[in-house]
VEXVEXDO-588832 format. One record per residue: x, y, z of N, C-alpha, C in turn. Coordinates in steps of 0.001 Angstrom, whole numbers, padded with zeros to 6 digits, always signed. Layout:
REM VEXVEXDO-588832
XYZXYZXYZ
...
***
This chain:
REM VEXVEXDO-588832
+131610+117329+119544+130181+117002+119450+129547+117777+118302
+128635+117145+117595+128007+117773+116439+126944+118750+116892
+126957+119931+116326+125947+120940+116626+124811+120831+115625
+123565+120899+116115+122404+120716+115243+121521+121944+115299
+121178+122472+114141+120227+123561+114036+118830+122963+113956
+117941+123332+114880+116618+122688+114959+115533+123484+114239
+115891+124243+113190+114871+124914+112397+113928+123880+111799
+112644+124218+111746+111663+123229+111311+111719+122944+109823
+112068+123940+109007+112113+123732+107563+113506+124023+107044
+113876+123326+106010+115187+123526+105420+115108+124599+104338
+116219+125284+104104+116288+126304+103066+116272+125637+101701
+115971+126402+100619+116008+125804+099278+117339+125138+098971
+118441+125784+099413+119750+125172+099188+119832+123832+099918
+119301+123810+101171+119329+122573+101947+118471+121496+101294
+117339+121899+100706+116490+120934+100016+117220+120323+098826
+117974+121164+098104+118776+120634+096996+119822+119663+097517
+120448+120024+098642+121458+119146+099232+120844+117822+099674
+119617+117893+100207+118925+116680+100641+118666+115746+099464
+118186+116324+098366+117928+115505+097172+119223+114904+096640
+120282+115704+096650+121571+115203+096155+122090+114060+097023
+121936+114205+098340+122411+113157+099236+121614+111872+099034
+120298+111997+098891+119482+110808+098632+119877+110144+097315
+120145+110954+096301+120572+110409+095012+121934+109739+095138
+122837+110358+095901+124181+109800+096079+124117+108448+096788
+123297+108364+097828+123122+107101+098552+122567+106031+097615
+121557+106408+096834+120922+105459+095927+121897+104964+094860
+122676+105878+094285+123640+105506+093241+124728+104598+093808
+125203+104916+095011+126261+104110+095627+125790+102681+095869
+124576+102542+096409+124028+101200+096630+123774+100493+095302
+123397+101275+094283+123163+100690+092964+124445+100112+092376
+125580+100764+092625+126866+100237+092152+127157+098895+092821
+126799+098777+094114+126960+097487+094804+126093+096421+094144
+124855+096775+093779+123983+095841+093071+124530+095475+091707
+125099+096465+091020+125710+096220+089712+126846+095203+089824
+127684+095372+090844+128791+094433+091072+128277+093026+091347
+127231+092936+092150+126600+091652+092459+126194+090958+091158
+125495+091690+090285+125055+091114+089023+126196+090761+088090
+127211+091625+088034+128376+091357+087184+129053+090047+087574
+129201+089832+088870+129900+088634+089331+129070+087373+089146
+127744+087501+089163+126889+086347+088864+126999+085971+087385
+126966+086999+086518+126874+086749+085091+128175+086440+084384
+129300+086914+084917+130555+086859+084156+131043+085439+083893
+130769+084520+084808+131347+083177+084683+130759+082412+083498
+129538+082752+083074+128904+082025+081965+129755+082090+080702
+130222+083293+080366+131024+083443+079157+132473+083063+079331
+132983+083206+080553+134404+082926+080792+134693+081432+080905
+133721+080653+081382+133971+079242+081691+134493+078424+080503
+133922+078550+079297+134460+077742+078188+135942+077998+077922
+136369+079252+078041+137774+079591+077781+138674+079166+078943
+138159+079272+080178+138905+078783+081344+139102+077273+081229
+138050+076584+080797+138120+075123+080629+139200+074737+079622
+139247+075449+078510+140268+075160+077491+141670+075484+078001
+141795+076592+078737+143117+077033+079203+143715+076062+080215
+142903+075648+081190+143401+074768+082257+143089+073288+082004
+142415+072989+080890+142012+071615+080543+141252+070989+081722
+140090+071549+082008+139336+071169+083203+138389+070006+082939
+138258+069146+083933+137215+068124+083934+135882+068786+084286
+134793+068056+084083+133473+068578+084449+133417+068941+085927
+134041+068119+086773+134004+068371+088221+134691+069682+088568
+135852+069932+087947+136564+071178+088227+135814+072385+087659
+135162+072211+086523+134332+073300+085990+133237+073673+086992
+132621+072656+087574+131571+072903+088568+132116+073668+089759
+133332+073346+090181+133905+074036+091333+134308+075467+090999
+134736+075698+089769+135023+077076+089351+133751+077918+089447
+132629+077346+089041+131348+078055+089112+130871+078189+090556
+130811+077081+091276+130144+077060+092588+131001+077605+093722
+132294+077791+093507+133148+078329+094573+132693+079719+095000
+132161+080494+094055+131664+081819+094424+130476+081710+095371
+129586+080739+095133+128426+080570+096009+128841+080070+097392
+129909+079263+097444+130440+078840+098739+130888+080057+099535
+131625+080957+098885+132051+082182+099554+130880+083038+099979
+129843+083113+099123+128663+083911+099457+127939+083353+100678
+127878+082020+100795+127259+081397+101975+128037+081745+103235
+129366+081743+103134+130202+082133+104278+129943+083591+104633
+129902+084450+103611+129627+085862+103853+128266+086079+104483
+127260+085326+104020+125906+085470+104557+125837+085108+106035
+126617+084103+106447+126616+083675+107851+127095+084773+108790
+128056+085578+108321+128673+086580+109192+128178+087995+108923
+127183+088120+108043+126699+089452+107685+126152+090234+108869
+125298+089571+109658+124685+090258+110785+125716+090786+111755
+126691+089938+112099+127755+090344+113024+128579+091479+112434
+128915+091364+111147+129766+092366+110505+129067+093716+110423
+127800+093714+110022+127086+094983+109878+126820+095635+111226
+126742+094835+112296+126568+095399+113636+127883+095963+114166
+128968+095241+113966+130263+095669+114503+130843+096851+113729
+130837+096745+112404+131462+097781+111576+130474+098845+111110
+129208+098510+111106+128217+099395+110509+128019+099058+109048
+126920+099570+108484+126603+099254+107091+127641+099845+106137
+128086+101064+106435+129050+101743+105558+130342+100948+105428
+130924+100576+106549+132225+099908+106487+132100+098426+106111
+130909+097856+106279+130670+096519+105724+130705+096578+104199
+130074+097626+103639+130136+097819+102187+131570+098038+101722
+132340+098790+102507+133744+099019+102171+134512+097696+102156
+134286+096870+103181+134954+095563+103232+134576+094717+102024
+133287+094731+101670+132844+093984+100500+133491+094486+099222
+133591+095812+099069+134190+096391+097864+135665+096021+097740
+136388+096045+098860+137808+095662+098844+137951+094196+098436
+137084+093341+098974+137123+091923+098599+136756+091722+097128
+135851+092563+096605+135535+092509+095175+136791+092748+094334
+137574+093762+094719+138800+094078+093977+139783+092915+094063
+140009+092422+095286+140965+091323+095476+140529+090071+094719
+139247+089735+094813+138744+088543+094136+138798+088657+092624
+138462+089834+092097+138484+090037+090644+139900+089949+090096
+140835+090650+090744+142227+090624+090276+142849+089246+090481
+142520+088604+091612+143027+087255+091854+142550+086272+090802
+141285+086414+090386+140741+085547+089333+141422+085813+087994
+141634+087098+087688+142206+087465+086392+143648+086999+086240
+144402+087018+087343+145829+086673+087275+146119+085269+087806
+145075+084448+087957+145258+083100+088509+146209+082281+087644
+147193+081668+088308+148178+080849+087587+147775+079381+087535
+146770+079014+088318+146289+077634+088338+144810+077643+088676
+144157+076525+088446+142731+076454+088735+142480+076545+090235
+143431+076065+091054+143271+076155+092515+143265+077614+092969
+144164+078417+092392+144202+079849+092719+142911+080522+092262
+142441+080145+091079+141196+080711+090556+140024+080400+091478
+139925+079163+091930+138834+078781+092833+138930+079557+094141
+140140+079698+094685+140322+080464+095913+139916+081918+095738
+140290+082511+094595+139929+083905+094328+138420+084062+094197
+137771+083071+093615+136314+083152+093468+135588+082936+094795
+136202+082209+095720+135632+082128+097073+135658+083517+097714
+136788+084227+097569+136894+085599+098090+135834+086486+097440
+135687+086339+096135+134674+087097+095410+133277+086780+095941
+133055+085517+096273+131766+085115+096817+131474+085738+098166
+132491+085828+099022+132306+086496+100313+131876+087943+100080
+132504+088593+099086+132133+089968+098744+130681+090047+098277
+130270+089092+097453+128885+089045+096975+127928+088839+098146
+128284+087933+099064+127449+087685+100236+127270+088924+101090
+128345+089693+101253+128282+090930+102037+127432+091975+101321
+127711+092189+100031+127010+093231+099277+125524+092936+099134
+125177+091671+098898+123776+091314+098665+122929+091489+099918
+123559+091489+101088+122847+091708+102352+122909+093174+102764
+124106+093757+102711+124333+095071+103299+123744+096202+102470
+123862+096139+101146+123385+097247+100314+121871+097467+100443
+121018+096423+100322+119587+096659+100529+119260+097101+101956
+119991+096557+102948+119768+096954+104336+120095+098427+104528
+121222+098856+103988+121636+100259+104082+120610+101162+103401
+120156+100759+102225+119140+101540+101516+117859+101666+102326
+117409+100550+102908+116153+100558+103662+116243+101461+104883
+117438+101608+105449+117620+102437+106642+117891+103903+106308
+118305+104180+105085+118602+105555+104686+117422+106213+103976
+116641+105449+103247+115557+106009+102435+114352+106340+103301
+113630+107401+102926+112381+107717+103609+111318+106711+103188
+110290+106572+103999+109304+105508+103794+108622+105596+102436
+108386+106817+101935+107635+106971+100684+108439+106604+099437
+109771+106524+099550+110590+106153+098377+111408+104890+098627
+111244+104280+099796+112067+103120+100160+111893+101978+099157
+110649+101683+098821+110400+100588+097888+111021+100839+096526
+110915+102081+096043+111480+102416+094732+113002+102285+094732
+113641+102736+095825+115098+102672+095883+115586+101229+095935
+114893+100384+096693+115286+098973+096767+114999+098277+095434
+113903+098663+094776+113608+098109+093455+114689+098501+092453
+115195+099737+092565+116263+100164+091672+117516+099326+091900
+117764+098986+093155+118907+098116+093457+118740+096765+092758
+117537+096190+092839+117290+094899+092196+117462+094993+090676
+117011+096108+090099+117188+096301+088663+118663+096406+088297
+119453+097031+089170+120883+097155+088901+121570+095790+088947
+121068+094886+089783+121612+093518+089800+121407+092869+088434
+120194+092989+087897+119920+092382+086586+120682+093097+085477
+120845+094423+085597+121653+095156+084617+123096+094670+084660
+123593+094384+085870+124948+093851+086001+125104+092521+085281
+124092+091663+085392+124131+090371+084686+124190+090595+083175
+123352+091515+082680+123335+091808+081242+124680+092373+080785
+125235+093310+081556+126528+093894+081189+127633+092843+081203
+127543+091901+082152+128529+090813+082188+128424+089958+080929
+127192+089630+080534+126996+088858+079301+127492+089642+078082
+127246+090956+078083+127692+091801+076973+129217+091849+076908
+129848+092008+078075+131314+092013+078146+131878+090668+077703
+131259+089594+078172+131701+088252+077767+131609+088076+076250
+130517+088587+075675+130340+088482+074225+131445+089233+073487
+131769+090444+073975+132818+091250+073337+134176+090561+073418
+134496+089999+074586+135803+089357+074764+135846+087943+074179
+134668+087396+073835+134644+086018+073329+135354+085884+071983
+135436+086980+071233+136101+086921+069928+137603+086686+070083
+138168+087183+071191+139596+086962+071442+139833+085818+072419
+138773+085407+073132+138913+084343+074123+139646+084779+075373
+139664+086090+075642+140441+086634+076764+139633+086546+078060
+139641+085381+078685+138865+085195+079914+139438+085997+081076
+140739+086272+081057+141340+087066+082139+140785+088496+082126
+140595+089041+080936+140003+090378+080836+138543+090364+081287
+137814+089296+080938+136419+089168+081376+136309+089280+082896
+137217+088587+083606+137163+088555+085066+137794+089796+085686
+138886+090288+085102+139619+091403+085695+138928+092736+085574
+138123+092916+084517+137474+094202+084310+136493+094535+085434
+136055+093528+086176+135114+093760+087280+135750+094524+088432
+137077+094605+088458+137740+095371+089513+137458+096866+089373
+137163+097332+088165+136949+098772+087943+135724+099304+088688
+134526+098703+088535+133392+099193+089335+133588+098972+090828
+134391+097972+091209+134665+097753+092634+135492+098902+093207
+136461+099389+092445+137252+100554+092874+136346+101780+092978
+135439+101934+092012+134475+103041+092071+133641+102962+093342
+133206+101762+093715+132410+101596+094934+133210+101998+096167
+134484+101634+096227+135330+102026+097357+135353+103544+097493
+135528+104239+096370+135582+105707+096390+134254+106282+096868
+133144+105746+096372+131826+106247+096764+131552+106024+098246
+131915+104848+098748+131627+104511+100146+132359+105442+101104
+133534+105915+100719+134296+106841+101568+133440+108050+101948
+132605+108501+101028+131825+109723+101243+130405+109453+101748
+130050+108194+101943+128721+107869+102462+128647+108119+103965
+127498+108588+104461+127316+108678+105918+126977+107312+106503
+127167+107171+107793+126745+105944+108469+125225+105882+108534
+124705+104671+108626+123262+104477+108763+122781+105059+110093
+121682+105852+110082+121177+106409+111342+120737+105330+112332
+120225+104231+111845+119807+103153+112749+121017+102555+113455
+122103+102332+112712+123310+101780+113330+123890+102766+114343
+123891+104052+114009+124382+105065+114950+123538+105064+116222
+122212+104935+116063+121334+104895+117236+121586+103635+118062
+121853+102505+117396+122188+101266+118111+123419+101456+118993
+124348+102271+118523+125591+102515+119250+125473+103676+120236
+124261+104221+120383+124054+105316+121321+124508+106665+120804
+124792+106782+119525+125280+108034+118933+124095+108776+118302
+123186+109251+119166+121914+109778+118704+122047+111131+118016
+122977+111951+118459+123167+113256+117818+123641+113075+116377
+124592+112162+116188+125076+111879+114832+123964+111272+113979
+123144+110416+114588+122037+109798+113851+121060+110860+113360
+120749+111840+114226+119835+112907+113810+120462+113776+112726
+121751+114020+112837+122435+114817+111814+122357+114136+110444
+122541+112819+110421+122432+112081+109157+121003+112162+108622
+120015+111993+109492+118621+112064+109063+118271+113448+108524
+118855+114485+109104+118612+115848+108611+119214+116051+107215
+120243+115291+106901+120827+115343+105554+119929+114670+104522
+119015+113800+105000+118228+112955+104102+116744+113293+104069
+116251+114079+105022+114827+114369+105124+114546+115845+104847
+113281+116144+104487+112919+117499+104067+112889+118497+105215
+112528+118055+106409+112414+118966+107549+113074+118368+108780
+113386+119256+109734+113979+118806+110988+113007+117946+111781
+111689+118291+111702+110698+117507+112436+110680+116058+111959
+110751+115862+110647+110775+114498+110106+111991+113737+110612
+113113+114425+110663+114338+113779+111135+114200+113363+112595
+113679+114285+113430+113543+113969+114858+112499+112880+115090
+111375+112960+114355+110329+111940+114509+110850+110559+114116
+111596+110502+113034+112117+109211+112585+113136+108662+113574
+113955+109543+114130+114920+109087+115133+114194+108511+116343
+113105+109160+116758+112325+108634+117885+111740+107259+117556
+111270+107082+116317+110747+105776+115900+111839+104710+115923
+113030+105089+115467+114159+104151+115480+114493+103743+116909
+114529+104722+117811+114879+104429+119211+113829+103527+119853
+112557+103736+119496+111501+102871+120029+111637+101444+119498
+111919+101334+118194+112027+100001+117596+113221+099234+118152
+114269+099947+118545+115461+099289+119083+115226+098707+120477
+114138+099136+121119+113816+098582+122435+113341+097129+122326
+112903+096751+121115+112474+095370+120882+113713+094518+120655
+114085+093751+121646+115322+092976+121590+115213+091835+120573
+116301+091613+119854+116365+090483+118928+116674+089195+119691
+115950+088117+119347+116109+086869+120078+117177+085948+119531
+117075+085586+118261+118069+084724+117641+117925+083268+118033
+119070+082616+118253+119119+081177+118464+118300+080738+119671
+118361+081481+120758+117632+081105+121974+116126+081086+121719
+115628+082092+121008+114202+082150+120696+113819+081057+119703
+114707+080737+118782+114479+079668+117813+114294+078332+118530
+115115+078059+119529+115012+076802+120275+113761+076747+121137
+113352+077894+121666+112282+077902+122658+110882+078023+122067
+110764+078614+120878+109450+078960+120343+109153+078183+119059
+108093+077387+119097+107740+076548+117943+107361+077390+116728
+106625+078480+116933+106204+079327+115817+107397+079978+115125
+108395+080350+115916+109613+080927+115341+110315+079885+114479
+110399+078657+114990+111048+077591+114213+110326+077367+112890
+109000+077367+112927+108228+077159+111702+108495+078273+110694
+108547+079512+111170+108795+080642+110269+110189+080566+109658
+111179+080221+110479+112559+080124+109987+112682+078995+108970
+112109+077825+109290+112190+076689+108367+111430+076969+107070
+110309+077684+107164+109560+078038+105957+110395+078949+105056
+111070+079922+105663+111944+080802+104890+113055+080029+104206
+113647+079076+104920+114708+078248+104337+114167+077381+103199
+112954+076828+103388+112339+075997+102350+112054+076812+101089
+111539+078021+101269+111249+078879+100120+112513+079179+099320
+113604+079476+100033+114855+079784+099337+115397+078557+098605
+115289+077393+099231+115747+076166+098569+114911+075892+097319
+113585+076066+097423+112709+075866+096263+113065+076828+095138
+113353+078073+095501+113720+079061+094479+114931+078596+093676
+115936+078074+094376+117162+077661+093697+116991+076356+092928
+116236+075423+093487+116105+074120+092833+115137+074136+091648
+114568+075306+091332+113898+075441+090035+114918+075334+088905
+116189+075569+089241+117257+075430+088252+117490+076654+087392
+116841+077772+087710+116983+078941+086842+118397+079520+086860
+119085+079411+087988+120456+079921+088017+121418+079032+087233
+121014+077795+086960+121795+076957+086041+121945+077672+084701
+120848+078301+084260+120883+079029+082987+121876+080178+083066
+121891+080890+084205+122811+082015+084358+124269+081566+084293
+124567+080423+084880+125958+079976+084971+126417+079178+083753
+125486+078452+083138+125876+077511+082078+125157+077773+080756
+124653+078972+080543+123880+079255+079329+124624+078912+078040
+125896+079302+077874+126577+078934+076618+126633+077421+076402
+126821+076662+077487+126852+075198+077374+125480+074676+076943
+124427+075230+077505+123070+074810+077139+122808+075099+075666
+123211+076286+075206+122965+076639+073808+123868+075857+072854
+125019+075430+073327+125857+074538+072518+125143+073210+072305
+124517+072694+073374+123747+071448+073250+122528+071633+072358
+122064+072906+072241+120873+073194+071435+121222+073500+069981
+122449+073225+069585+122792+073321+068172+123493+074583+067733
+123803+075491+068670+124564+076690+068311+126050+076335+068382
+126690+076285+067240+128021+075670+067164+129164+076611+067507
+129022+077916+067250+130134+078834+067507+129970+079526+068856
+131087+079931+069432+131058+080640+070719+130277+081939+070601
+130421+082626+069469+129723+083896+069273+128208+083693+069276
+127734+082649+068598+126297+082351+068595+125797+082046+070006
+126571+081267+070734+126190+080898+072105+126124+082126+073005
+127077+083055+072849+127104+084239+073700+125987+085211+073336
+125659+085323+072055+124553+086196+071657+123233+085661+072212
+123036+084347+072144+121828+083744+072723+121786+083973+074232
+122950+083877+074879+123040+084133+076322+122686+085578+076637
+123154+086505+075815+122844+087923+076005+121346+088182+075878
+120698+087511+074942+119245+087647+074777+118522+087201+076049
+118988+086122+076648+118395+085641+077901+118591+086670+079012
+119784+087266+079082+120045+088289+080088+119143+089496+079927
+118923+089930+078696+118022+091058+078437+116592+090712+078835
+116191+089476+078574+114859+089021+078995+114712+089108+080506
+115740+088673+081217+115727+088725+082680+115583+090160+083170
+116325+091083+082548+116284+092480+082977+114909+093095+082735
+114345+092890+081549+113044+093482+081239+111929+092857+082079
+112007+091560+082321+110997+090902+083158+111083+091391+084597
+112295+091631+085082+112470+092183+086430+111878+093578+086514
+112080+094376+085462+111521+095732+085411+110000+095685+085514
+109375+094763+084788+107920+094608+084853+107489+094160+086248
+108275+093246+086843+107929+092708+088161+107914+093787+089232
+108772+094793+089091+108824+095892+090066+107452+096541+090219
+106716+096635+089112+105431+097334+089126+104233+096402+089291
+104455+095097+089237+103318+094166+089268+103290+093240+090474
+104432+093031+091134+104496+091986+092157+103574+092283+093335
+103445+093557+093728+102560+093888+094849+101090+093792+094450
+100787+094120+093199+099401+094077+092736+098913+092648+092541
+099780+091789+092056+099380+090411+091742+099157+089570+092987
+099841+089900+094079+099765+089077+095280+100848+088021+095279
+101275+087612+096466+102415+086694+096575+102091+085293+096027
+101003+084692+096529+100675+083319+096123+100353+083202+094638
+099480+084069+094088+099210+083961+092648+100468+084119+091797
+101347+085039+092186+102582+085250+091419+103444+083994+091431
+103551+083355+092604+104361+082134+092693+103735+080988+091901
+102414+080828+092000+101741+079737+091273+101917+079891+089765
+101683+081098+089264+101820+081338+087821+103277+081189+087400
+104179+081771+088195+105601+081724+087858+106149+080310+087818
+105827+079506+088828+106302+078120+088850+105701+077307+087696
+104449+077598+087332+103826+076896+086200+104531+077241+084891
+104837+078524+084705+105541+078963+083491+106926+078335+083425
+107639+078331+084559+108980+077736+084583+108927+076238+084301
+107937+075558+084880+107816+074110+084669+107562+073791+083200
+106648+074537+082563+106345+074308+081150+107577+074574+080283
+108246+075697+080542+109433+076038+079765+110535+075010+079918
+110727+074522+081147+111776+073533+081407+111459+072199+080737
+110190+071792+080776+109789+070532+080128+110043+070573+078622
+109639+071679+077987+109821+071789+076534+111299+071917+076189
+112052+072691+076982+113490+072822+076740+114177+071465+076858
+113797+070686+077866+114358+069346+078025+114053+068464+076829
+112815+068563+076307+112442+067784+075115+113310+068177+073916
+113511+069491+073737+114339+069961+072612+115757+069411+072713
+116343+069489+073903+117719+069021+074074+117811+067507+073910
+116749+066789+074272+116735+065338+074085+116784+064992+072596
+116090+065788+071764+116125+065560+070316+117528+065779+069759
+118228+066779+070301+119608+067006+069866+120512+065858+070309
+120286+065349+071527+121062+064192+072003+120858+062980+071095
+119616+062818+070611+119290+061660+069770+119659+061871+068302
+120055+063100+067963+120410+063397+066577+119226+063549+065658
+118035+063821+066218+116816+063920+065403+116250+065335+065376
+117018+066315+065849+116502+067680+065964+116605+068422+064637
+115634+069301+064391+115683+070202+063240+116257+071540+063695
+116611+072395+062739+117208+073687+063091+116234+074567+063868
+114940+074389+063620+113954+075193+064336+113956+074947+065829
+114377+073750+066252+114412+073446+067681+115477+074256+068410
+116497+074708+067693+117507+075570+068322+116857+076859+068806
+116054+077458+067934+115396+078711+068310+114274+078482+069312
+113613+077325+069229+112613+076996+070246+113285+076858+071610
+114494+076316+071639+115245+076193+072893+115532+077567+073490
+115915+078516+072636+116149+079888+073109+114853+080476+073655
+113751+080266+072922+112461+080784+073367+112026+080204+074701
+112225+078904+074896+111851+078268+076156+112747+078736+077307
+114018+078973+077002+114919+079507+078028+114471+080898+078447
+114095+081724+077475+113570+083061+077778+112290+082966+078602
+111445+082003+078263+110190+081799+078994+110465+081433+080451
+111411+080527+080662+111774+080125+082026+112276+081314+082835
+113185+082083+082233+113793+083209+082932+112771+084298+083222
+111867+084558+082267+110826+085563+082488+109901+085143+083631
+109510+083863+083646+108670+083367+084734+109347+083484+086080
+110638+083197+086109+111420+083297+087346+111541+084746+087805
+111867+085642+086877+112084+087047+087227+110822+087718+087743
+109661+087250+087301+108403+087882+087690+107715+087171+088849
+108347+086126+089386+107709+085412+090500+108715+085036+091581
+109359+083896+091426+110212+083370+092495+111366+084295+092849
+111953+084953+091853+113116+085798+092129+112800+086907+093133
+111746+087746+092900+111458+088785+093896+110587+088318+095060
+109587+087471+094777+108573+087154+095790+109159+086367+096957
+110061+085434+096678+110639+084630+097763+111393+085514+098750
+112150+086483+098244+112883+087383+099145+111923+088231+099974
+110836+088692+099339+109844+089492+100068+109192+088650+101164
+108768+087434+100819+108118+086558+101792+109041+086215+102954
+110308+085949+102654+111249+085572+103714+111429+086692+104729
+111262+087920+104287+111324+089050+105214+110010+089215+105969
+108888+089007+105276+107575+089270+105868+107165+088225+106901
+107569+086969+106722+107073+085903+107599+107850+085786+108900
+109009+086453+108998+109820+086308+110207+109277+087182+111338
+109132+086640+112557+108720+087453+113703+109737+088564+113957
+109259+089732+114401+110147+090879+114605+111305+090554+115546
+111015+089786+116603+112053+089502+117597+113142+088576+117067
+112871+087951+115931+113828+086973+115404+114128+087220+113923
+113830+088430+113450+113923+088691+112007+115349+088556+111486
+116312+089160+112162+117699+089104+111683+118189+087659+111591
+117878+086864+112624+118290+085460+112642+117612+084687+111510
+116311+084912+111335+115565+084203+110300+116050+084535+108904
+116323+085815+108651+116797+086227+107329+118196+085685+107068
+119037+085653+108103+120376+085073+107947+120282+083599+107561
+119389+082856+108233+119219+081427+107922+118715+081219+106496
+117718+082009+106084+117151+081827+104743+118143+082249+103661
+118893+083324+103904+119877+083779+102918+121002+082766+102759
+121462+082215+103876+122512+081192+103811+122013+079963+103058
+120749+079583+103301+120153+078455+102577+120118+078725+101080
+119807+079963+100716+119785+080331+099303+121135+080076+098644
+122207+080519+099294+123537+080378+098694+124024+078932+098719
+123698+078196+099776+124090+076780+099824+123364+076002+098726
+122060+076263+098552+121295+075599+097492+121822+075993+096116
+122158+077266+095982+122743+077778+094747+124045+077046+094431
+124863+076842+095464+126130+076133+095294+125888+074687+094859
+124886+074054+095441+124597+072649+095108+124225+072500+093635
+123361+073384+093126+122969+073247+091716+124135+073570+090790
+124967+074541+091193+126127+074873+090372+127166+073778+090363
+127266+073051+091491+128308+072027+091648+127884+070648+091164
+126642+070517+090687+126165+069189+090260+125650+069153+088827
+125482+070309+088192+124834+070354+086874+125575+069524+085828
+126868+069725+085694+127619+069006+084662+127707+067513+084968
+127811+067173+086259+127830+065760+086650+126523+065079+086270
+125404+065765+086518+124100+065212+086136+123963+065111+084621
+124492+066106+083907+124465+066038+082441+125145+064771+081939
+126311+064477+082526+127075+063303+082093+126374+061995+082448
+125605+062006+083551+125019+060746+084029+123603+060495+083513
+122759+061532+083448+121358+061307+083046+120943+062144+081836
+121855+062910+081269+121552+063677+080069+120887+065012+080356
+120797+065846+079322+120253+067198+079477+118781+067176+079865
+118002+066341+079180+116565+066294+079463+116303+065851+080900
+116962+064782+081331+116768+064290+082693+117168+065313+083735
+118261+066029+083476+118730+067047+084424+117721+068173+084563
+117218+068667+083444+116259+069770+083487+114916+069328+084043
+114492+068121+083692+113190+067653+084175+113187+067414+085678
+114337+067139+086246+114409+067010+087712+114009+068311+088397
+114261+069444+087726+113929+070750+088305+112425+070999+088342
+111661+070258+087535+110207+070446+087521+109502+069578+088553
+110231+068640+089163+109611+067690+090094+109131+068392+091361
***
């Protein structure tokens, strides 16, 4: 049994240890966010070379892209059960191991079928990490820094996307798509090492009746023993509120409305088509007149940097602007950018475009991504958490998160088919409807 010293204040050495532990927790979760972003971004640069290597049809290209989202949807469905059974720490460990397996499996794939299977595994890892890391952070961080720590996680996701685009650009000169995919195993191994030294979440320990261990963890993270004990008491009180789930969803009309609203918001977020840019940016810029792979990847990198900087701004503005105004402005900006981008690509399809339209296409893509990063990207996730009743929150968030990944998979699995059937302009303009 763990022995606890109930002194009210910690020594200076203990205060240093507390700060170090909080920093360690934050960095570890940030690595999970980095991996999430890396795996989202890497396929954009790798896909053209994978297509050439395996001689892929448009349909198979779509499956190479969307197979990861299929895995993420599967992971999202089982997240609640996994984090309850194993705890947040070992759920992160499971996700990190799957990251390694999926990355290496993708890099050494001998056929497109093996590659798709490996990316499904990678998707399950993404589904686990995207749920568990923010949850773990929210349960470990004190209330006054919780928002900042979760915001840092979101920034690390966008940094991961940028680093993936940067890595893709570097490897594009040699066309080494296996290196693009395999290098992601390195941060995954780092995450495994970090997770070994992480403590369990105090909330999960309290759920399991391990209250002494929960208080010990809180004492590692809080400035005083009183804060640790008070927070543990709050956790124990909150756990008395039983989660309802499916039974409450069937019985209560208001719960159903909240769950369906969360699912609708997530579907709307994805059907704006902004993740199409993340997955197919080099293809879009090829249609916009950038003829070399290097030009396409540099333009893609510029879009990634725009996403990162816009996300950074959103961290400080989203609460001040309000949810509805942010969504209205963001959707308007995305709609305008998509309409103009579609017009530019239509001119290229017709053979009537000037060279200036290539750069206008890049500008409109940046405009779309900036509007998305400062509105729908953060606000939809915040709203989906806020609108769910406490008794049904876990169930509601699971439903909305799964909807996000399924919708994400649909846009990834249909983009090239729509391009072939209705053209670039028609495909993009459908996203504004």
